[in-house]
C-alpha positions in Angstrom: 91.9 74.0 89.0 88.8 74.6 86.9 87.2 71.5 88.5 88.0 72.8 92.0 85.2 73.8 94.5 85.6 77.5 93.7 87.3 77.1 90.3 84.7 79.3 88.5 85.1 82.1 91.1 88.9 82.0 90.7 88.6 82.2 86.9 86.3 85.2 87.2 88.7 86.8 89.6 91.7 86.3 87.2 89.8 87.0 84.0 87.0 89.5 84.8 84.6 91.1 82.3 84.6 94.9 82.9 84.4 96.4 79.4 82.0 94.1 77.5 81.3 90.5 76.4 85.0 89.6 76.2 87.2 89.0 79.2 89.7 91.7 80.2 92.7 89.4 81.0 94.5 86.7 79.1 94.0 82.9 79.6 95.1 81.6 83.0 97.8 79.6 81.3 99.2 82.7 79.9 99.2 84.4 83.3 100.9 81.5 84.9 103.6 81.5 82.2 104.2 85.2 82.8 104.4 84.6 86.6 106.9 81.7 86.1 109.0 83.8 83.7 109.1 86.7 86.3 109.7 84.4 89.3 106.2 85.0 90.8 105.0 81.4 90.5 105.3 78.9 93.4 104.9 75.6 91.6 104.7 72.3 93.5 102.6 70.4 90.8 99.4 70.7 89.0 97.4 70.2 92.2 99.6 72.6 94.4 100.7 76.0 93.2 100.3 79.7 93.9 100.9 82.8 91.9 102.0 86.2 93.2 101.1 89.5 91.6 103.1 92.7 92.0 101.4 96.0 92.9 99.5 97.1 89.8 100.8 94.0 88.1 103.9 95.9 87.0 106.5 94.0 85.0 109.4 92.4 86.7 112.9 93.7 86.9 114.2 94.7 83.5 110.8 95.0 81.9 111.2 91.7 80.1 108.3 89.9 78.5 106.6 93.2 77.7 104.7 91.7 74.7 103.2 89.0 76.9 102.2 91.5 79.5 100.6 93.7 76.9 98.6 90.8 75.5 97.6 89.7 78.9 96.5 93.1 80.1 94.8 94.0 76.8 93.2 90.6 76.0 89.9 92.4 75.2 91.6 94.6 72.6 93.7 91.8 71.3 90.6 89.8 70.5 89.0 92.7 68.7 92.2 93.5 66.8 92.6 89.8 66.1 89.0 89.6 64.7 89.8 92.6 62.4 93.0 91.0 61.2 91.1 87.7 60.5 88.6 89.7 58.4 91.4 91.3 56.5 93.0 87.9 56.0 89.7 86.5 54.7 89.3 89.5 52.4 92.7 88.9 51.0 91.9 85.2 50.4 88.8 86.3 48.6 90.8 88.7 46.4 93.2 85.8 45.5 90.2 83.6 44.6 88.4 86.2 42.4 89.2 84.4 39.2 88.1 81.0 40.6 84.8 81.7 42.4 81.7 83.4 41.1 81.6 87.1 41.9 78.2 86.7 43.6 79.6 84.1 45.9 82.6 86.2 46.7 80.3 89.2 47.5 78.1 87.1 49.7 81.1 85.7 51.6 82.6 89.2 52.0 79.3 90.6 53.4 79.1 87.6 55.8 82.6 88.3 57.0 81.9 91.9 57.5 78.6 91.2 59.3 80.4 88.7 61.6 83.0 91.3 62.5 80.4 94.0 63.1 78.4 91.6 65.2 81.4 90.9 67.5 82.3 94.5 67.9 78.8 95.8 68.3 77.7 93.0 70.7 80.8 93.6 72.8 80.3 97.4 73.0 76.5 97.2 73.6 77.1 94.6 76.3 79.7 96.9 77.9 77.5 99.9 77.9 74.5 98.0 79.3 76.7 96.5 82.1 78.1 99.9 82.9 74.7 101.5 83.1 73.2 98.6 85.2 76.2 98.7 87.5 75.8 102.4 88.0 72.1 102.3 88.6 72.4 99.4 91.0 75.0 101.4 93.1 72.4 104.2 93.7 70.4 101.9 96.0 73.3 100.2 97.7 75.0 101.4 100.9 78.6 102.4 100.8 81.2 99.7 100.5 82.2 98.0 103.8 85.9 98.3 104.7 86.7 94.8 103.6 84.9 95.3 100.3 86.8 98.6 99.6 90.0 96.9 100.5 89.1 94.1 98.1 89.0 96.6 95.3 92.1 98.6 96.3 94.7 96.3 97.7 95.2 94.0 94.6 96.2 97.2 92.8 98.3 98.7 95.6 100.1 95.7 97.2 101.6 92.3 96.4 98.7 90.0 96.0 98.1 86.3 96.2 96.5 86.1 92.8 95.9 82.3 92.8 96.2 79.6 95.5 95.3 76.0 94.5 95.8 73.1 96.8 92.9 70.7 97.1 94.7 68.1 99.3 94.0 68.0 103.0 97.6 68.3 103.9 100.6 70.3 102.7 98.8 73.6 102.5 101.0 75.2 105.3 104.1 74.2 103.4 102.8 75.9 100.2 102.1 79.1 102.1 105.5 79.0 103.7 107.1 78.8 100.2 104.8 81.6 99.1 106.0 83.9 101.9 109.7 83.0 101.2 109.2 83.9 97.5 107.5 87.2 98.4 110.4 88.2 100.8 112.8 87.5 98.0 110.8 89.6 95.5 109.6 92.4 97.7 112.1 92.7 100.6 112.1 91.8 104.3 108.9 93.5 105.3 106.3 92.9 102.7 102.5 93.0 102.8 100.5 90.4 101.0 96.8 90.9 100.1 95.0 87.6 100.0 91.6 87.9 98.2 89.1 85.2 99.1 88.1 84.8 95.4 91.8 83.7 94.5 91.6 80.6 96.6 90.1 77.5 94.9 89.0 75.3 97.8 87.2 75.9 101.2 89.9 74.0 103.1 92.6 76.3 101.7 90.4 79.4 102.2 90.3 78.5 106.0 94.1 78.0 106.0 94.8 81.3 104.2 92.4 83.0 106.6 94.4 81.7 109.6 97.7 82.5 107.9 96.8 86.1 106.8 95.0 87.7 109.7 97.0 91.0 110.0 93.9 93.2 109.9 90.6 92.6 111.6 88.0 93.6 109.1 85.2 93.2 111.6 83.5 90.3 109.6 84.0 86.5 109.9 84.7 86.0 106.2 86.1 89.2 104.6 86.5 89.5 100.9 90.3 90.1 101.4 92.8 89.5 104.2 96.3 91.0 104.6 99.4 89.3 105.9 102.3 91.6 107.0 105.1 91.7 109.6 103.5 94.3 111.9 104.9 97.4 110.2 102.5 99.6 108.3 102.6 98.5 104.6 103.4 101.2 102.2 100.7 102.1 99.5 102.0 101.7 95.9 99.2 103.5 94.0 95.6 104.5 93.9 92.8 104.3 91.4 89.7 106.3 90.5 86.3 105.5 89.1 83.2 107.3 87.7 80.7 108.8 90.1 77.5 106.8 90.4 75.1 109.7 90.1 76.4 110.4 86.6 74.5 107.2 85.5 71.4 108.6 87.1 71.8 111.8 85.1 72.1 109.7 81.9 69.0 107.7 82.8 67.1 110.9 83.4 68.3 112.4 80.1 67.3 109.2 78.2 63.9 109.2 79.9 63.4 112.9 79.0 64.3 112.5 75.4 62.0 109.5 75.2 59.2 111.6 76.5 60.0 114.6 74.2 60.3 112.6 71.0 56.5 112.3 70.5 56.2 116.1 70.9 58.8 116.7 68.2 57.2 114.2 65.9 53.7 115.7 66.4 55.0 119.2 65.7 56.7 118.1 62.6 53.7 116.2 61.3 51.5 119.2 61.9 53.9 121.5 60.0 54.9 119.3 57.0 51.5 118.3 55.7 52.3 115.7 53.0 56.0 116.3 52.6 57.5 114.7 55.8 60.0 112.4 54.2 63.2 114.3 55.4 61.7 115.5 58.7 61.6 113.8 62.2 57.9 113.2 61.9 57.9 109.7 63.5 58.8 108.7 66.9 62.0 106.8 65.7 63.3 109.7 63.6 62.5 112.2 66.3 64.4 110.2 68.9 67.3 109.8 66.5 67.5 113.5 65.8 67.3 114.4 69.5 70.2 111.9 70.1 72.3 113.7 67.5 71.5 117.1 69.1 72.5 115.7 72.5 75.9 115.1 71.1 75.9 118.5 69.4 75.5 117.0 65.9 73.3 118.4 63.1 72.5 115.6 60.7 71.4 116.2 57.1 68.4 114.0 57.6 66.2 114.1 59.4 66.0 117.9 59.8 63.2 119.7 61.6 61.5 122.8 60.3 59.2 123.9 63.0 60.1 126.2 65.9 58.9 123.8 68.6 61.1 120.9 67.3 64.2 123.2 67.0 63.6 124.4 70.5 63.5 120.8 71.8 66.8 120.1 69.9 68.5 123.2 71.5 67.4 121.8 75.0 68.9 118.4 74.1 72.2 120.2 73.2 72.1 122.0 76.6 71.6 118.7 78.4 74.6 117.3 76.5 76.8 120.2 77.6 75.5 120.0 81.1 76.3 116.2 81.1 80.0 117.1 80.6 80.0 119.1 83.7 78.0 116.5 85.6 80.5 113.8 84.6 83.5 115.9 85.7 81.7 116.7 89.0 80.8 113.0 89.5 84.3 111.9 88.9 85.8 114.4 91.4 83.2 113.6 94.0 83.6 109.8 93.7 87.4 110.3 93.7 86.9 111.9 97.1 84.7 109.1 98.2 87.3 106.6 97.2 89.9 108.4 99.0 87.8 108.5 102.2 87.3 104.7 101.8 90.9 104.3 101.3 91.6 106.3 104.4 89.3 104.0 106.3 91.1 100.9 105.0 94.5 102.5 105.7 93.4 103.3 109.2 92.6 99.6 109.8 96.0 98.7 108.5 97.7 101.4 110.6 95.7 100.3 113.7 96.8 96.8 113.0 100.5 97.9 112.7 100.1 99.5 116.2 98.1 96.6 117.6 99.8 94.2 119.9 99.3 90.5 120.0 99.0 88.3 123.1 99.0 84.5 123.1 97.0 83.2 126.1 97.9 79.7 127.2 95.6 77.3 129.3 96.0 73.7 130.2 92.6 72.4 131.3 89.1 72.3 129.7 87.8 74.4 132.7 90.5 77.1 132.0 89.7 77.2 128.3 86.0 77.5 128.7 86.3 80.3 131.3 88.6 82.4 129.0 86.3 81.9 126.1 83.3 82.9 128.1 85.0 86.0 129.6 86.3 87.2 126.2 82.9 86.7 124.5 81.3 88.9 127.3 83.7 91.7 126.5 83.9 91.6 122.8 80.3 90.3 122.0 81.7 87.9 119.4 82.3 84.2 119.6 85.9 82.9 119.1 86.9 81.5 115.8 88.5 78.1 115.8 91.6 78.0 113.5 93.3 74.6 112.5 96.0 75.9 110.2 99.0 74.6 112.2 98.7 74.4 116.0 94.9 74.6 116.8 94.0 77.9 118.4 91.0 80.1 119.1 91.1 83.6 117.6 89.4 85.6 120.2 89.3 89.0 118.3 90.7 92.4 119.2 90.3 94.1 122.5 92.1 97.2 123.7 94.1 97.4 120.4 95.4 93.9 121.1 94.8 90.7 119.1 94.0 87.8 121.4 94.8 84.2 120.5 94.0 81.4 122.9 95.8 78.0 122.8 95.4 75.0 125.0 98.5 72.9 125.8 98.7 69.7 127.9 99.5 69.9 131.6 103.0 69.7 132.8 106.1 69.9 130.7 107.0 66.4 129.7 104.2 65.2 127.4 104.3 65.7 123.7 101.5 68.2 123.9 102.8 70.2 126.9 103.7 73.9 126.7 107.4 73.0 126.3 106.7 71.4 122.9 103.6 73.4 121.9 104.7 77.0 122.6 107.6 77.0 120.1 105.3 76.1 117.4 102.7 78.6 118.6 105.2 81.4 118.7 106.6 80.7 115.2 103.1 80.6 113.8 101.4 83.4 115.7 104.3 85.8 116.2 102.9 87.2 119.5 104.4 90.1 121.4 103.7 88.5 124.7 102.9 85.0 126.0 100.6 84.8 129.1 100.0 81.5 130.8 96.8 81.7 132.9 94.6 79.3 134.8 94.7 77.8 138.3 97.3 77.1 140.9 97.7 76.0 144.6 98.5 78.6 147.3 101.2 78.2 150.0 100.5 81.3 152.2 97.0 81.0 153.5 97.8 83.4 156.3 97.4 86.3 153.9 95.9 84.5 150.8 92.4 83.4 150.1 90.9 81.0 147.7 90.4 82.5 144.2 93.0 85.2 144.8 95.3 85.7 141.8 99.1 85.1 141.8 101.2 87.0 139.2 104.6 85.3 138.8 107.1 88.1 139.0 109.6 85.3 139.4 109.3 81.7 138.5 111.3 79.0 140.3 111.6 75.7 138.4 111.7 72.7 140.7 114.4 70.3 139.5 116.4 68.6 142.2 119.3 66.3 142.3 119.1 63.5 144.9 122.5 62.2 146.0 124.4 60.9 149.1 125.9 63.5 151.4 129.2 63.3 153.3 127.6 61.5 156.3 125.8 59.0 154.1 122.4 60.7 154.4 120.3 61.7 151.4 121.3 65.1 150.0 118.9 67.2 147.9 120.4 69.9 145.6 118.6 72.5 143.6 119.2 72.4 139.9 116.2 74.3 138.6 116.2 77.9 137.3 114.9 80.9 139.2 114.0 83.5 136.5 112.2 86.8 136.3 109.3 87.2 134.0 109.4 89.6 131.0 110.1 93.1 132.3 107.5 94.8 130.3 104.8 92.4 131.4 105.9 92.7 135.0 105.7 96.5 134.8 102.2 96.3 133.3 100.8 93.8 135.8 102.1 96.0 138.7 99.4 98.4 137.5 96.7 95.8 137.6 93.6 96.6 139.7 91.6 93.6 140.8 87.9 93.7 140.7 86.0 93.5 144.0 86.2 90.1 145.7 89.7 89.0 145.4 93.3 90.3 145.7 96.4 90.1 143.4 99.7 88.8 144.9 102.9 89.4 142.9 106.0 87.3 143.8 107.6 83.9 143.4 105.6 81.0 141.9 106.8 77.4 141.9 106.7 75.3 138.7 107.0 71.6 139.0 105.9 68.9 136.7 104.1 67.1 139.6 100.4 67.3 140.6 100.7 68.4 144.3 97.7 67.0 146.2 99.2 65.9 149.5 99.3 68.0 152.7 102.8 66.7 153.8 104.3 67.3 150.3 102.7 70.8 150.2 104.1 71.6 153.7 107.6 70.5 152.6 107.4 72.8 149.7 106.2 75.7 151.8 109.1 75.2 154.3 111.8 74.7 151.6 110.8 77.7 149.4 109.8 80.3 151.9 109.4 83.0 149.3 107.1 81.1 147.1 103.4 82.2 147.0 102.1 79.1 145.3 102.8 76.5 142.7 101.7 75.1 139.3 102.8 72.7 136.5 103.1 74.5 133.2 105.1 77.7 133.8 108.5 76.0 133.3 107.6 74.9 129.8 106.2 78.3 128.9 109.4 80.1 130.2 111.8 77.7 128.5 110.1 77.8 125.1 109.4 81.6 125.1 112.9 82.5 126.1 114.4 80.6 123.2 112.0 82.6 120.9 112.9 85.9 122.5 109.3 86.5 123.5 108.3 88.0 126.9 106.3 85.6 129.1 104.5 85.7 132.4 102.3 83.3 134.4 99.0 84.5 136.0 97.1 81.9 138.1 94.1 81.9 140.4 94.3 80.0 143.7 92.0 77.0 143.5 93.3 74.9 146.5 96.1 74.7 149.0 98.0 71.8 147.5 95.6 69.1 149.0 91.9 68.4 149.1 91.3 69.7 145.5 87.7 70.8 144.7 86.4 71.2 141.2 83.8 73.8 142.2 86.5 76.4 143.0 88.6 75.9 139.8 86.1 77.8 137.5 86.0 80.9 139.7 89.8 80.9 140.3 90.4 80.7 136.6 87.9 83.4 135.9 89.6 85.8 138.3 93.0 85.2 136.6 91.3 85.8 133.2 89.7 89.0 134.6 93.0 90.4 135.7 94.5 89.8 132.2 91.5 91.1 130.2 91.2 94.2 132.4 94.8 95.1 131.4 94.2 94.2 127.7 91.0 96.4 127.8 93.2 99.3 129.2 95.4 99.0 126.1 98.4 97.8 128.3 99.6 95.5 125.4 98.9 97.8 122.4 102.2 98.2 120.5 103.8 101.7 120.6 105.6 103.2 117.6 108.9 102.7 119.6 108.3 99.1 120.4 110.5 96.5 118.7 109.0 94.1 116.3 108.1 90.6 117.6 110.7 88.0 117.1 
C-alpha cells in the first residue's frame, strides 16, 4: 500500500502528527492486526483489503485487546516512555560495568544517553508547540470550514468509518465494497452509516468507485473530503469533540510580542540602578526576557531578581497578562465549542436533508434523449453532470427539489442485452431509487386531439405480446397475451398535478409498449383500431415495468410525441424529448418526489 498512488496520504491519515515530531497512532500493521482481531478487517489479499473503524475507535465487544488499543492510541506516549525505559536500561548496564570500564568513560556514556533522551523529548515538545501556534495563527486568516471539511473532521469520530481501502486493480473494487458493507451491517446493525474519507483510499480509480458508492449526502463540491453512505434514514451521532479557540493563539502571540518589546526597558532600568553589581539582576535582554516569562507564569525566581520599581511594575503587568490569559483561554474554548456545534449542525442538516431527499432514476434509450435531459438539468442546476462508472454507467445529475437525480441510458426495446429489461434490475440494486421514470419520445395515435411534441404520461401501460394461431374456421386467430398494468400509484397521483409549460399539452392514459419499431402507416392504423384506448406507443416501457416491479420500485413512462408511427423525422425528436423532460423536471423542482418522514424506505 505504501507504493500506491496515494499511499503517503493514507499513511498520514492513519498515523497523523498532532502533538509533536512523533506520530500519534501506531504502525499500520498494528492497526490492521487490531482490526482483524475485532472483526473490522475485510481481507482479500495484500492488494485488496479494507479496514473499518468504529465511532471514536472504541474497542470491540468485550473490550478485548485493550493493551493493543492503548499502544495504538498512545503511540506518541509509548515512544517517549520507551525512550525513558531504554535510558534506564542503559544506566543499569553502565552500573553493572562500573568495575570493567573507566569511570570517565562511564560518565561520558551516561551523559550522552541523558542528552539523547532530553533531545528526543525537547525536540518533540518544541515541535508540537510550534505546530500548534502556527496552526492557530494560520486559522486566523482562513475562512470557516466548508461543510465537507467540517464533516471530514467530525464524522470519523462520530460514525463508522472506512479507515483504509486499498485495491489497485482495475476490476474487483465493487466486490470489495460489497463485502465492506456486509461486514458493516454485521457489526453495526441493519441501518448503518459509513463515513468514507477521501484520504483513506489509496488509488484514484478506487476513489472514483468509492465516490460513486458513497453518495448519500451532496456536499456541494465535486470532490469532497469525505462522503457518507447510508440507507436513507438519518444516521445517529455517536459523540462530539471540542478544540481550542483560534483567537487564543493570537493572544499568545500578542503577549509574546509585548514581552519581547518590554524586556529592553527592564534591562535598561536595571542597568541604570545596579551600577557595577548587576550579576543577579535582569540587566541584559536575555535575563530580562527570562524573568518576564517567569512572572507571566506567576513564578518568582531566585535569579535574576529586579530591584528597581520600573522593572517590578513590568513584572506585575506580566503576571496580570498571565492571569488574563487563563480567562481568554476559557472564553476561546467556549466560543470555539459553539462554533464547532454550529458547523456540526450544518453538517447534520445536510445529513437530515439527505435522509428526507428522494431519489429518482431517469431512463432514456437514445443519444438525443440523453443529450436533451443533460442539457435541461444543467440549465436548472447550473452544474454539469458527473459520469460514474462504478457498476452500471450513470450520470449523477445533482439535487433538485430535495431529490437526487440519476440518469441512465439503456438500449432500445426489451430483448437486447443492454435493454431496460436487463439494465434496470442492476440499476435499481445499485442506485436504490424511490422512483423509476422512463422518458423520451414515442409515436401518437390520436392526432384528432394530439399534436406533435405533446407529452403522454402512461397512467396505464399495455404490453403488446400476441399469440398467432388457427381459429375454428381455419383463419388466423390473434390472441392478446401481454400485460395491461397501472403505473406506480404515487407517481400517477403526482403527474396528475403536472402543469405543462406553454406550447404543448399533457395527455394521461394508456400507452402501448412493443419491441417493434413502428414506422408504417398500415401497421400504425391497425394498432390504432385494435387498441382504441391507447394514446400512443413506444418500445422500452415493458422492460422498465417488468424490472421495476420485481424490485418493488414504482415506475412510470413519460414520452413526447415525435411522430405518428410513420414518416419519422429527426428534427422533431429533440423538442419532443425536451418537453417530456420539462414535465418531469417541473415536478422535481416542486419537490413532488422529496421523501416525507412517513414514506417507506426504498426497496
